[in-house]
N, C-alpha and C positions, 0 to 999 in steps of 0.2 A: 285827367287821364282817361276816364271813361268817355267823355265827349270827344276827345281826340281819337280814340280807338274807333268809336262809332263813325266819326267823320272819315277816317281813313278807309274803313270798310265800305262806306257809301261811295266814296270816290273810286274804289276798286270796282264795285258793281257798275258804276256809271261808265267805266272805261270799256265795258263790253258793247260791241256794236249792236247786239240784240236789244240791250237796254234802250239805246237811242232810237233804234228802229221801232220798238214797241211804243215809246212815248210819242214819236213823231208820225206814227201810222195814222192815216186818215180814218180807218175803220177799226182796226184791231184794239186800240186802247179803249175806244168807246164800247166795243163789244165786251171786253174784259170787265170794264167798270159796270156795265149794265148787268152782266152775269153775276157780278159780286152783289149788286143790290137785289136782284131777283132771288138769289140763293139766301141772302140775308132775310128777305121777307118770308121765304119758305121755312127756314130753320127757326126764326124767331116767332113765326106764327104758331108752329107746333109747340115751342117752348112756352109761349104765352098761354096756350090752352092748358098745358100741364101745370104751370104755376098757378093759374086761376083755379084749377081743380084743387090743388093743394091748399089754397087759401079759402076754399069753400064758397067761391063766388060763381062757379059755373059747373054744370054737369054733375051735380052733387049726388044724383041717383045712379051714376055709373061708377063701378069700382075703379079706384085710382090706378090699380095695376093694369087694368084693361086699357085705360086711356094711354098710359105710358107705353105699354107694349105695342099698341097700334101706331103711336106717333113717333116712337124712338127712331125707327129706320128712316122715314123721310127727313126727320130732324137731323140725323147724323149725315145723311147724304147732302143736305143743304149746308151743314157746317163744313163738310169736307170740300165742297166746291167753293164755299166762301173763303176758306183758308188758302186754297190754291190761287184763286183770283186775287185775294188780298196780297199774297206774296208777289204775284205778277205786277200788281199796281205799285208795290214798293220797289220792285226791280226796275220798273219803267222810270221812276223819278226818285232815286235813292237819296241824293244829297239834300234836296229840299225837304223830302219827307223826314229824313233823320233829324233835320234841324227844325222840325215843327213841334211846337209845344203841345199842339192838339194831338199829334201822333203819339207823343210820349205819354200823355195822359191816357189816351186810348189803349196803349200797350199795357200800362199798369192796370187799367180796368179789365182788360182781357185776361191778364194773369189772375186777378182777383175773381173774375167770373169762372175761370177754369177750376180754381181751387174750390170755390163755392159749389160748382156743379159736381165735382168729384165727391166732396163731403156729402152733398145732398143725395146723390145716388147711392152712396154707401149706406147712409142712414135710412133712406127709403127702402132699400132691399132688405135691411136688417129688421125693419119694423112693420112692413106693409101688411103682414098677416094679422096684426092686432087691430088695425083701423081701416082696412081697405074699403069697407062699405060705409064708413062714417062720412058725413057730409064735409068734415074738415079734417085735415091732417093734424098730427100733434104739433104743439107750439113751435118746436125747433125746426120742423119742416116748413111750417108757415113762414117763420122768419127767413129761412133760406130761400123760399119762393119769392118773398117780397124783396129780399136783397138781390136775387137774380133779376127781377124786373127792373130794379133801380140801376144795377150795374149795366144791363143791356141798354137802358135808356141813355145812360152816360156814354156808352160805347158808340151807339148810333149818332148821338149828338156830336161828340168829338170827331168821329169819322167824317161827318159832313163838314165840320169846321176846318178840316185839313185843307180844303180847297181854297180857303180865304187867306189873304196875306196880311192880316192885321198885325201879326207878331213875327213876320218873316225877318230873317237875319239882316236883310239889306236896309231895314228901317231902324231908326234910332229907338232903342228900347231901354227900359230900366235894367240895371245890372242883374236883378233877379231873373227877369224874363230872358235876357241874353244867356245866362247860365242855364236856366231850366230848359230852354229850347236847344241848347247845345251849340250855339252859334260859334263858328270857327272861321277865321279869316281864310279865304281861298287863295 
């Protein structure tokens, strides 16, 4: 039922002329994809520095709150652009993307990363005054920083794998892969 609903939604998006024009554009699709990757590098670069500081692996002599306050704005700008361009990439190729096991894994990892980030920032803001100048954050924040790095490594990897057709629906796959990818007959 979920797969059929997602498939119907993807077909509806695919029916828009703008979707086809974006995907078939000689320059625009490449521009959107390149902007997605550049904004990913910007936002994840900032996130990497913050997470490494929480783990006590870099900039240990700089207060954590100072690093976070300086890097949060460019990180959020990068994330905003990354979300917009990611939605445009999905809009350009909705049916194939919806039926990609890599996209589905990436989406689950994105949700997990968002929840982790929300909890991380909540805990960080509550406790930063007690350890701000310490070389390492408290254990829970270090775990969250490590989880953040792992989730984003998975997001980047699965995002890159979306382009490959190893598990595309037109190929004969196991029943599990067919279900997990959401393959529906067109």
